C-alpha positions in Angstrom: -93.8 126.9 19.8 -91.6 123.9 19.4 -93.0 120.5 18.7 -90.7 118.2 20.8 -91.2 114.5 22.1 -92.8 113.7 25.9 -89.0 112.9 27.1 -86.0 114.9 25.9 -82.5 113.8 27.2 -79.9 116.2 29.0 -78.2 118.5 27.0 -80.2 118.0 23.5 -81.0 120.6 21.0 -84.9 121.0 20.8 -85.0 123.8 18.8 -84.2 127.3 17.9 -85.9 130.5 18.2 -85.7 133.9 16.4 -85.2 136.4 19.2 -83.5 138.5 17.2 -87.1 139.9 15.6 -88.6 140.1 19.2 -85.7 142.0 20.4 -82.6 143.1 18.0 -80.1 145.1 20.4 -80.2 142.3 23.2 -77.1 141.3 24.1 -77.8 139.0 27.5 -80.5 136.0 26.8 -81.5 133.9 29.9 -83.7 130.8 30.6 -86.1 131.3 33.3 -87.0 127.7 33.4 -83.8 125.7 35.0 -84.4 122.9 32.9 -83.1 124.9 29.8 -80.9 126.8 28.2 -80.9 129.3 25.3 -78.0 130.2 23.0 -76.6 133.4 21.6 -78.0 132.1 18.3 -81.3 130.8 19.4 -80.8 127.2 19.7 -82.9 125.7 22.8 -80.7 122.7 25.1 -81.9 120.7 27.9 -79.7 121.2 31.0 -81.4 117.7 32.4 -83.8 114.8 31.2 -87.4 116.3 30.9 -90.5 114.6 30.8 -93.5 116.4 29.5 -96.1 115.2 31.8 -98.5 117.6 30.2 -99.4 117.9 26.4 -97.8 121.6 26.8 -94.9 123.1 28.6 -94.3 126.7 28.4 -91.2 128.8 29.6 -89.8 131.8 29.6 -86.4 133.5 27.9 -85.8 136.9 28.7 -84.1 139.2 26.6 -81.5 142.1 28.0 -79.8 145.2 26.6 -77.2 146.4 29.1 -76.4 149.4 27.6 -80.2 151.2 27.5 -81.2 148.5 30.5 -84.3 147.1 28.5 -85.7 144.1 28.6 -88.1 141.9 27.0 -89.5 138.5 27.5 -90.2 135.7 25.0 -92.6 133.0 25.9 -92.1 129.2 24.5 -94.2 126.8 24.2 -93.3 122.7 24.1 -96.1 120.7 22.8 -96.0 117.1 22.1 -95.3 116.8 17.9 -98.3 114.2 17.3 -101.0 116.3 18.5 -99.5 119.1 16.3 -99.8 117.6 13.1 -103.2 115.8 14.6 -104.6 119.6 14.5 -102.9 120.8 11.0 -104.6 118.0 9.3 -107.9 116.9 10.9 -108.8 114.9 7.9 -105.6 112.3 8.2 -105.1 109.6 10.9 -102.1 110.3 13.2 -98.7 109.4 12.1 -97.1 106.4 14.0 -93.4 106.2 12.6 -91.1 104.3 14.8 -88.0 106.3 13.3 -87.4 109.2 11.9 -84.2 109.9 9.4 -82.3 113.2 8.0 -80.1 112.4 5.3 -77.3 112.4 4.0 -74.6 111.7 7.0 -71.8 114.4 7.9 -69.2 115.3 4.6 -66.0 116.8 4.7 -64.2 119.2 1.8 -61.2 119.4 1.0 -58.6 122.2 2.2 -57.4 124.6 -0.4 -60.1 124.0 -3.0 -60.0 125.3 -6.0 -63.6 125.5 -6.6 -66.0 126.0 -8.6 -68.1 128.0 -6.0 -70.0 128.1 -4.6 -69.0 124.4 -3.8 -71.9 121.9 -3.4 -70.8 119.9 -0.6 -74.6 117.8 -0.2 -77.7 117.6 0.2 -80.0 117.6 3.5 -83.4 116.2 3.3 -86.4 115.3 6.6 -88.5 112.6 6.3 -91.0 115.4 6.9 -90.9 116.7 3.1 -92.6 113.4 2.6 -96.0 114.6 3.8 -95.4 118.5 4.3 -93.8 121.1 3.3 -90.3 121.8 4.7 -87.6 124.1 4.5 -84.4 123.7 5.4 -81.9 126.6 7.1 -78.5 126.1 8.9 -76.3 127.6 12.1 -72.9 127.7 13.4 -69.5 128.6 12.5 -68.8 129.5 9.0 -73.0 130.6 8.8 -73.6 133.2 11.1 -70.4 132.8 13.6 -66.8 133.6 12.4 -66.2 132.7 9.8 -69.2 134.1 8.3 -71.1 133.3 5.5 -68.9 130.2 4.4 -71.9 128.2 4.3 -75.5 128.5 2.8 -78.2 126.0 2.2 -80.9 126.4 -0.4 -84.0 126.9 1.7 -86.1 124.6 -0.6 -83.9 122.2 -2.0 -82.0 121.8 1.3 -78.3 121.8 -0.9 -75.2 122.5 0.9 -72.8 125.2 -0.4 -69.2 126.5 0.3 -68.6 129.4 -0.6 -64.7 129.7 -0.7 -61.8 128.2 -0.2 -60.9 126.7 3.7 -57.7 126.7 5.4 -57.6 123.3 7.8 -54.9 124.9 9.7 -57.1 127.6 10.6 -60.2 125.2 10.8 -60.4 121.6 10.9 -63.9 120.9 11.3 -67.2 123.0 11.1 -70.3 121.7 13.4 -73.1 123.3 11.7 -76.4 122.4 12.9 -79.4 121.8 10.0 -83.3 122.7 11.1 -86.5 121.2 9.2 -89.6 123.9 9.6 -92.9 124.3 7.9 -94.5 126.8 6.6 -96.0 128.0 9.3 -92.7 128.0 11.9 -93.3 124.5 13.3 -90.2 121.9 13.4 -90.9 119.4 11.1 -87.9 117.2 12.9 -85.4 117.9 15.4 -82.4 120.1 14.5 -79.8 117.8 12.9 -76.0 118.5 13.6 -74.1 118.4 10.2 -70.4 118.9 11.2 -68.2 119.0 7.9 -64.5 118.3 8.2 -61.5 120.1 6.4 -59.7 117.2 4.6 -55.9 118.1 5.1 -53.4 119.3 2.3 -49.6 119.4 2.9 -49.7 123.1 2.3 -47.4 123.8 5.4 -43.2 123.8 5.6 -41.6 122.3 8.6 -40.2 125.1 10.4 -37.5 124.8 12.9 -38.5 125.8 16.9 -35.3 128.2 16.5 -33.7 130.1 13.6 -30.0 129.5 15.2 -28.9 127.3 18.1 -26.0 127.7 20.0 -24.5 124.7 21.5 -21.3 123.5 23.3 -19.2 120.7 23.4 -15.6 119.9 25.1 -13.0 119.5 23.0 -11.5 116.0 22.9 -14.6 114.5 23.7 -15.6 111.2 23.2 -17.1 109.6 20.1 -21.3 109.5 20.8 -21.2 112.7 22.8 -24.4 114.5 22.7 -23.9 118.1 21.5 -27.6 119.4 21.6 -31.4 118.9 20.0 -32.5 120.5 17.4 -36.5 120.0 16.8 -39.2 121.3 14.4 -43.1 121.8 14.0 -45.3 121.4 11.1 -49.0 122.9 11.2 -50.3 120.2 8.9 -52.1 117.6 10.6 -50.6 115.6 13.0 -50.1 111.8 12.5 -49.6 112.1 8.9 -47.6 111.7 6.4 -47.4 115.8 6.4 -45.8 115.9 9.7 -43.5 113.3 9.8 -40.6 114.8 10.0 -36.8 113.9 9.0 -33.8 115.9 9.9 -30.4 115.8 8.6 -26.8 117.7 8.3 -26.8 119.9 4.8 -23.3 121.7 5.6 -20.8 121.7 7.9 -18.0 124.8 8.1 -15.8 124.2 8.0 -16.1 121.3 5.8 -13.3 118.6 6.3 -13.6 116.8 8.5 -17.0 115.5 9.2 -17.5 115.6 13.2 -21.1 115.7 13.6 -24.5 113.5 12.8 -28.0 114.0 13.7 -30.2 111.6 14.4 -33.4 111.4 11.6 -36.2 111.3 13.8 -35.3 112.7 16.9 -32.5 115.8 16.1 -30.1 114.7 18.3 -26.6 115.9 17.5 -24.0 113.5 18.4 -20.0 114.0 17.4 -18.4 110.9 15.4 -15.1 112.0 15.5 -12.7 112.4 18.4 -10.9 114.9 16.5 -12.3 118.4 18.1 -9.8 120.3 19.2 -9.8 124.1 19.9 -6.7 124.7 19.4 -7.4 124.0 15.8 -10.8 125.0 15.4 -13.0 126.6 18.1 -16.4 126.6 16.2 -18.3 125.0 13.7 -21.2 125.9 11.8 -24.1 123.3 10.7 -26.5 124.0 7.7 -29.5 121.4 9.4 -32.6 120.4 7.3 -36.1 119.3 8.0 -38.5 117.8 5.5 -41.8 116.0 5.9 -43.4 113.0 4.1 -40.6 111.3 5.7 -37.9 112.7 4.3 -39.6 111.9 0.6 -38.0 113.9 -1.8 -41.3 115.8 -2.3 -41.9 116.5 1.0 -41.7 120.3 2.1 -38.8 121.3 4.3 -37.1 124.0 5.9 -33.7 124.6 7.6 -32.1 126.6 10.8 -28.6 127.4 11.7 -26.4 125.6 14.4 -23.6 127.0 15.8 -21.1 124.7 18.2 -18.6 126.2 19.9 -15.7 123.7 21.0 -15.1 124.2 24.7 -11.5 124.1 26.2 -10.4 121.2 27.9 -7.2 121.2 29.7 -5.2 118.7 26.7 -1.9 120.8 26.3 0.3 120.7 29.2 2.1 124.0 29.7 5.8 123.8 28.9 9.2 125.7 29.5 10.5 127.8 27.1 14.2 126.3 27.9 15.4 123.7 30.4 18.0 125.7 32.1 17.8 128.8 33.8 21.0 130.8 35.8 20.4 133.6 38.6 22.4 134.8 41.3 21.6 136.3 44.7 24.0 137.6 47.5 24.2 135.8 50.9 22.4 136.9 53.8 19.2 138.7 51.2 15.5 137.6 51.6 12.4 138.0 50.7 13.4 139.3 47.0 12.8 138.5 43.9 15.3 136.5 41.8 14.3 134.8 38.7 11.0 135.1 36.6 10.1 132.0 34.1 8.1 132.2 31.3 6.0 129.2 30.1 4.0 128.2 26.7 0.5 127.0 26.8 -2.2 126.2 24.4 -5.1 126.0 26.2 -7.6 129.2 26.5 -6.3 131.9 28.2 -7.2 133.1 31.4 -8.7 130.1 32.4 -8.0 127.3 34.8 -6.8 125.4 31.6 -4.4 127.8 30.7 -2.7 129.3 34.4 0.0 127.7 36.0 1.2 125.8 39.1 5.1 125.9 39.6 6.6 123.5 42.2 10.2 123.3 43.4 10.5 119.9 43.2 14.3 119.6 44.3 17.0 121.8 45.7 14.8 123.6 48.3 14.9 121.1 51.0 15.8 123.9 53.7 13.5 126.1 52.5 15.3 129.4 51.5 13.0 129.4 48.0 9.6 129.7 47.0 8.0 129.8 43.9 4.6 131.8 42.6 2.9 132.7 39.4 2.0 135.9 38.1 -1.8 135.8 37.3 -0.9 138.7 34.9 2.0 137.2 32.6 1.3 133.7 33.7 5.2 133.3 34.9 6.4 131.6 37.5 8.2 134.0 40.2 11.0 132.4 42.1 12.0 134.5 45.6 14.5 133.8 48.1 12.6 134.1 51.4 15.2 132.7 53.9 19.0 134.1 53.8 22.0 131.8 52.0 25.5 131.9 53.4 28.1 131.7 50.8 30.7 130.2 53.5 28.1 127.0 53.6 26.7 127.1 50.2 28.1 128.8 47.1 25.3 127.6 44.2 22.4 125.9 44.6 20.4 124.3 41.7 16.4 124.0 42.1 14.2 121.7 39.8 11.0 123.5 39.2 7.9 121.6 38.0 4.7 123.3 36.3 1.1 122.3 35.6 -2.0 124.0 35.5 -5.0 124.9 38.0 -7.3 122.2 36.3 -6.7 118.5 36.0 -5.1 117.4 32.5 -7.4 115.5 30.1 -5.5 113.2 27.7 -4.7 110.4 28.4 -0.7 110.7 28.0 1.7 110.6 30.6 1.3 113.9 32.4 5.3 114.9 33.3 7.1 115.1 30.2 10.9 117.1 29.2 8.9 120.3 28.4 7.4 120.5 31.6 10.4 120.4 34.1 13.6 123.1 34.0 16.7 123.1 36.1 17.5 126.8 37.8 20.9 127.2 39.4 21.5 130.0 41.8 24.7 131.4 42.3 25.6 132.8 45.9 27.3 136.5 45.8 29.7 136.8 48.7 28.9 139.5 50.9 31.5 140.7 53.9 28.9 140.3 57.0 29.5 140.6 60.2 29.8 138.0 63.4 27.2 135.2 63.2 25.7 133.5 66.6 25.6 129.8 65.9 23.7 128.2 67.4 21.5 131.3 68.5 21.1 129.6 71.6 23.9 128.3 73.6 23.9 126.3 77.2 26.2 126.6 80.0 25.5 124.7 83.5 25.8 126.3 87.1 25.5 124.3 90.2 23.1 126.6 92.9 25.1 127.9 95.6 28.0 128.5 93.4 30.2 131.0 94.7 30.0 134.7 94.0 32.9 135.3 91.7 32.8 132.1 89.9 33.9 131.6 86.3 32.4 129.5 83.6 32.1 129.2 79.6 29.9 131.9 78.1 28.8 132.6 74.8 30.4 132.3 72.1 30.3 133.9 68.7 32.2 133.9 65.1 33.3 135.6 62.1 32.1 133.8 59.0 35.0 135.2 57.5 37.8 133.7 59.5 35.7 130.9 61.4 37.0 132.4 64.5 35.9 134.9 67.9 39.0 137.1 67.6 38.4 140.7 68.0 34.5 140.3 68.8 33.4 142.2 71.8 30.7 140.8 74.2 28.0 142.7 76.1 25.0 141.7 78.3 21.7 142.9 76.7 19.2 141.3 79.2 19.4 139.6 81.9 16.5 139.2 84.3 18.2 138.9 87.9 21.4 140.5 87.1 22.8 136.7 87.9 25.9 137.0 85.9 28.5 139.4 84.4 30.1 138.9 80.9 33.7 139.5 80.2 33.9 141.9 77.1 36.2 140.1 75.2 36.4 136.5 76.3 32.5 136.0 76.8 33.3 134.5 79.8 30.5 134.5 82.6 31.2 135.7 85.9 28.9 135.0 89.3 27.6 138.1 90.5 25.2 136.5 92.9 24.7 132.6 94.8 22.2 131.3 92.3 19.2 129.5 94.5 17.3 127.2 91.7 14.3 126.9 94.1 14.3 130.4 95.0 14.6 132.1 91.6 15.0 129.7 88.7 12.4 129.9 85.9 10.7 127.0 84.9 12.2 123.8 83.6 15.4 125.1 85.6 16.7 127.2 82.8 17.5 131.0 82.9 18.1 133.0 79.8 20.7 136.0 79.4 20.5 137.8 76.0 24.2 138.1 74.5 25.4 140.7 71.8 28.3 140.0 70.1 29.9 143.0 68.1 32.6 143.2 65.5 35.0 145.7 64.7 33.1 147.6 62.3 30.3 147.8 64.9 28.0 145.0 63.2 26.8 142.4 65.5 24.7 139.4 66.0 22.3 138.3 69.3 22.2 135.2 70.7 20.9 133.4 73.9 22.8 132.1 76.5 20.8 129.4 78.1 21.7 128.9 82.0 20.8 125.4 83.6 21.0 126.2 87.5 21.6 122.8 88.6 20.3 121.2 92.0 22.1 121.2 95.0 20.7 119.2 98.1 20.2 122.2 100.2 16.5 121.8 100.9 15.3 118.9 104.0 12.1 117.7 103.2 9.1 119.4 105.2 6.1 117.5 106.4 2.9 119.6 105.2 0.5 119.4 108.0 0.7 121.6 111.4 -2.0 120.4 112.8 -4.5 116.9 112.5 -7.2 115.8 114.1 -8.1 112.1 114.8 -11.6 111.2 114.9 -11.2 108.3 118.1 -14.5 106.7 116.9 -13.4 106.2 113.2 -10.3 106.7 112.9 -7.2 104.3 114.0 -4.9 106.7 111.9 -3.8 109.7 109.9 -1.8 109.9 107.1 1.1 112.5 107.0 2.6 113.3 103.7 5.7 115.8 103.0 7.5 117.6 100.1 11.2 118.7 99.0 11.8 121.7 96.5 14.9 119.9 95.4 15.0 117.9 92.3 14.2 114.4 92.7 17.2 112.9 92.8 17.1 115.0 96.1 13.9 114.2 97.3 11.7 111.0 98.1 11.6 108.3 99.1 11.4 110.1 102.6 12.6 108.3 105.8 9.8 109.3 108.7 10.5 108.8 112.4 9.8 110.1 115.7 12.3 112.4 116.9 13.1 111.7 120.7 9.8 111.5 122.0 8.6 111.6 125.7 8.1 108.5 127.3 4.0 109.3 126.8 4.4 109.8 123.1 6.5 106.6 122.7 4.5 104.6 124.5 0.6 106.1 122.3 1.8 106.4 118.7 4.0 104.4 116.0 5.4 105.8 112.6 5.2 103.4 109.3 6.1 104.2 106.4 2.6 104.3 103.7 4.8 105.2 100.5 7.8 107.4 99.8 6.6 111.2 100.3 4.1 109.7 103.2 3.6 107.9 106.7 1.0 106.9 108.5 0.9 108.0 112.5 -1.1 105.2 114.6 -2.1 105.4 118.4 -2.9 102.7 121.1 -6.8 101.8 121.8 -6.2 103.2 125.5 -4.7 106.7 124.3 -6.8 109.3 126.2 -8.6 112.0 124.1 -6.6 114.8 124.4 -4.5 116.8 121.7 -0.8 115.6 121.6 2.8 117.6 120.6 4.5 114.7 118.4 8.1 115.5 117.4 8.2 114.0 113.6 11.9 114.0 112.0 11.4 113.2 107.9 14.4 112.9 106.0 15.6 112.4 102.0 17.8 110.3 100.1 20.6 113.0 100.5 20.1 112.6 104.1 18.7 116.2 104.5 16.3 116.0 107.6 13.9 118.4 109.4 12.1 117.8 112.7 8.5 119.2 112.6 5.8 120.0 116.2 3.2 118.5 114.8 -0.5 118.5 116.9 -2.2 115.7 116.6 -5.7 116.3 118.2 -7.1 112.6 119.4 -11.2 113.3 119.7 -14.4 112.1 120.2 -15.9 112.6 117.2 -17.8 111.6 114.0 -15.8 113.4 111.5 -12.6 116.3 112.1 -14.8 119.1 111.5 -16.9 118.5 114.6 -14.2 118.9 117.0 -12.7 122.1 115.3 -16.0 123.5 115.6 -15.9 122.1 119.6 -12.2 123.9 120.0 -13.2 127.0 118.3 -16.8 127.3 120.6 -14.3 126.5 123.6 -11.9 129.2 123.0 -14.5 131.6 122.8 -15.5 130.5 126.4 -12.6 130.5 127.7 -11.3 134.2 126.3 -14.0 135.6 128.4 -13.1 133.8 131.6 -9.4 135.1 131.0 -10.9 138.6 130.0 -12.7 138.3 133.6 -9.6 137.0 135.7 -7.4 140.0 134.0 -10.1 142.2 135.2 -9.9 140.8 139.1 -6.1 140.7 138.8 -5.9 144.3 138.0 -8.3 145.1 140.8 -6.1 143.4 143.6 -3.0 144.8 142.7 -4.7 148.3 142.9 -6.2 147.3 146.0 -2.4 146.4 147.4 -1.2 149.2 146.0 -3.4 151.4 148.0 -3.1 149.6 150.7 0.8 150.3 151.0 0.0 154.4 149.8 -2.5 154.2 152.9 -0.4 152.4 155.5 3.0 154.5 154.5 0.7 157.6 155.2 -0.6 156.3 158.5 3.0 155.5 159.7 4.5 159.0 159.1 1.5 160.8 161.0 2.3 158.8 164.4 1.1 155.3 164.1 4.5 152.9 165.2 5.1 149.3 164.0 5.9 147.0 166.9 9.0 147.1 169.1 10.9 144.2 167.3 10.3 146.1 164.0 12.5 149.1 165.1 15.6 146.2 165.9 15.8 145.7 162.1 18.6 147.7 160.7 19.2 149.0 156.7 21.8 147.1 154.5 23.9 149.8 153.4 24.9 149.2 149.9 28.5 149.3 148.6 27.0 150.2 145.1 29.6 153.1 143.6 27.4 153.7 140.8 24.1 155.8 141.3 21.1 153.7 141.2 17.4 153.5 142.3 17.0 152.3 145.7 14.1 149.4 145.8 13.2 147.3 148.4 11.6 143.8 147.5 7.9 143.3 148.9 6.6 139.9 150.1 4.2 140.2 147.0 7.3 140.3 144.9 6.8 144.0 144.0 10.4 145.8 143.8 9.3 149.2 146.1 11.2 152.6 145.3 11.4 154.8 148.0 11.5 158.7 147.8 14.8 160.4 147.6 13.8 162.7 149.7 11.5 161.0 152.5 10.9 164.5 154.7 8.5 165.3 152.0 6.4 162.1 153.2 6.0 160.6 150.0 6.0 157.5 148.3 5.6 156.6 144.7 3.1 154.7 142.9 2.8 151.8 140.3 5.0 152.3 137.3 8.4 152.0 135.2 10.2 153.0 138.2 11.7 156.5 136.3 12.1 159.3 139.1 10.3 162.6 137.6 11.0 165.5 139.9 10.4 164.3 143.5 8.2 161.7 142.9 9.1 158.0 143.1 7.5 155.4 141.4 6.8 152.0 142.6 7.8 148.7 139.8 5.7 145.3 139.4 8.8 142.6 138.9 8.5 139.3 137.1 7.9 136.1 139.6 5.4 136.8 142.2 7.1 134.0 144.4 10.2 136.0 145.3 9.9 137.4 148.9 12.4 139.9 150.8 14.2 137.2 152.5 15.0 136.4 148.8 16.4 139.6 147.9 18.5 140.1 150.6 20.2 136.6 150.0 21.1 137.6 147.1 23.1 140.9 148.2 20.3 142.8 146.5 19.4 145.0 149.7 19.6 148.9 148.5 20.0 152.0 150.1 19.3 155.6 149.8 21.9 157.9 148.5 21.7 160.4 150.8 23.2 162.8 148.5 19.9 162.1 145.9 17.0 164.7 145.6 18.6 167.3 147.0 17.4 167.1 150.8 17.8 165.2 154.2 16.9 161.6 154.1 15.1 159.9 157.0 15.8 156.3 156.1 14.6 154.9 159.5 11.3 155.7 158.9 11.3 155.0 155.3 12.8 151.0 155.5 11.0 147.9 156.9 11.2 144.4 156.9 9.1 141.4 155.6 7.5 141.0 158.6 6.4 144.3 159.1 5.2 144.5 155.7 3.3 141.3 156.1 1.4 142.2 159.6 0.6 145.5 157.7 -0.6 144.5 154.5 -2.7 141.3 155.3 -5.4 142.8 157.4 -5.7 145.3 155.0 -6.0 143.1 152.2 -8.5 140.8 154.0 -11.0 144.1 154.2 -10.7 145.2 150.7 -11.1 141.7 149.4 -14.4 141.5 151.4 -15.2 144.9 150.5 -14.8 143.9 146.8 -17.0 140.7 147.1 -19.9 142.8 148.7 -19.8 145.8 146.5 
């Protein structure tokens, strides 16, 4: 049972229960009432504000042993304090105190106290002790929590003792709770928080965060350059003299001169001199000191080592070991090493501050040399990369400069007398072959020059004698085999007529590769560049062959011309109508548009049809050409419409033409069939009118053998049979005899008549000696009137049959 006031504040201690007497092995303590919580030491706290509406309130504490899986419950009863006192003291009046007080106030103890122990700290008293017998107890860290048994309180007197020294850095305060209870276990008063503060003693030395610090600083650093920061800690109480630290440098190695300083409060190390030189000293060691008590002599101290490495800077320029060097090289040699140039640099090896960059400052204007750096030795390697000519230059003087990959840091003149050197290169003479110089030599040849024409050719020379004596020439490559080269003189002879427009390459240049050979067989190769000069041998040509003019939209059309000759023989062109017919001259006019075009216009009364217009175009050199330009004056909106109409009409006309040809062939066959039938009928007894018998054959006086022909009224030349007794006349053919058979040949010119043949003296007779038999010529020859009277009725019949069929 706990004696409590009627209103309990949140998170307040209201008492303690001794649960161990009930269930010592319990390891889990829980309150069944959410308004209260129970700590492991039995302390009971409110979770929120609790108001006791009744005189009593009870709740259950559950005790559990998780290992044995056993549980027990403990009931806690809360009761108003005045009620309890009334029950215990029935003969006394109810206590009416407005304020209850514990004594004394919280205390402190000195860290590392020397005793004697147990050491009395203070006495705890409760007001209830004035009326009741009260017993005192305490709990908390140092009592029933680690460190155990550091404090105890006398049960009857309330005297609080400490049993041994305390280290503040381990426990800086002990929050004890004092209890006052009556003999029967009732709480005589509320639990009293009793904090005991441990007063600090300067018993801890300051300690650097690192035993050894490593910093780097560039050499030649300016004054005040930050090197690094050291830091120390002190376990004593913060914000006291025990932890107020001061930094200093105890020792520097090498000792002289002093180059560094440390800020006493922050521990920042800076440079105080600009004499840092890695080439002299590359590492410094500092012994750092830190002291508490603000650095006073009685303060505790600690030390640490600080190693400062001086980083290399490019503060030393590379220098040549000597100011002048000499070397030699054979002429015509290239891509070979001719000299190594060593240097000295005090900066750190194999760094950008040490590695050298060599430059040819003067003397290499023609690009004969180059210089590189040997990465291993840092030497400059001089190469000749372009052949030298002893006859032109027997000695070359180069000026070589050197610097580092990294920029220079010191504020001094970069170029001194020691970072430049002169290199003299002697060129050794060599007996060499001919030289083709210049490599490309030019000649001019006019197109259309006669075959066999000679012009100057390629000339090489001996560099020793400076002439071409004794050299032979050979043509290595001639793409079109235009020229021949004389072996001894190098003169060029034309082997073909040159046509610039047909064969010349781009830019009118034609390259021929020539080989020059000396008496020892050494050679050089050059190029003979032939410039084909233009001649005005081409007339301009009109680009259009056929044009369409839409009369509704176009009043003219422009025509243009081009000339393959050079511009000097080309435009401006002159356009004109070339002997046009009166009709063309009346309708069409031609006017100049620009240098290469003219405008062809027509009169408004021109009819819609296709015209053929002769147009002459002439260039500035007088070359001219005439072209028959077809112009279709059409009723259209766009020229493409006229073109499509022409194509469609062409298709229709083609069909009718094919039909007409077929009809003509059919008519021709009917005529021939009629002739054959007529001849066969006559030989069977049919006779022509009597007047026909009066016609005579005209005997030809032709001496040479020939084919006997008769010109019919229809323009055919009809060959008769050599042997008329066979009663067989030939068929339509080429007029070639084949055995005893004759053919009938169609002759051009349908208007030629038999009379015209007679008038021309082309009456032929049959050769009585041909054919191997006798000839009945009278029965085989008919006059024009006979043929006409005989064939016309039959042709009419055949024609009628053809239409009806």
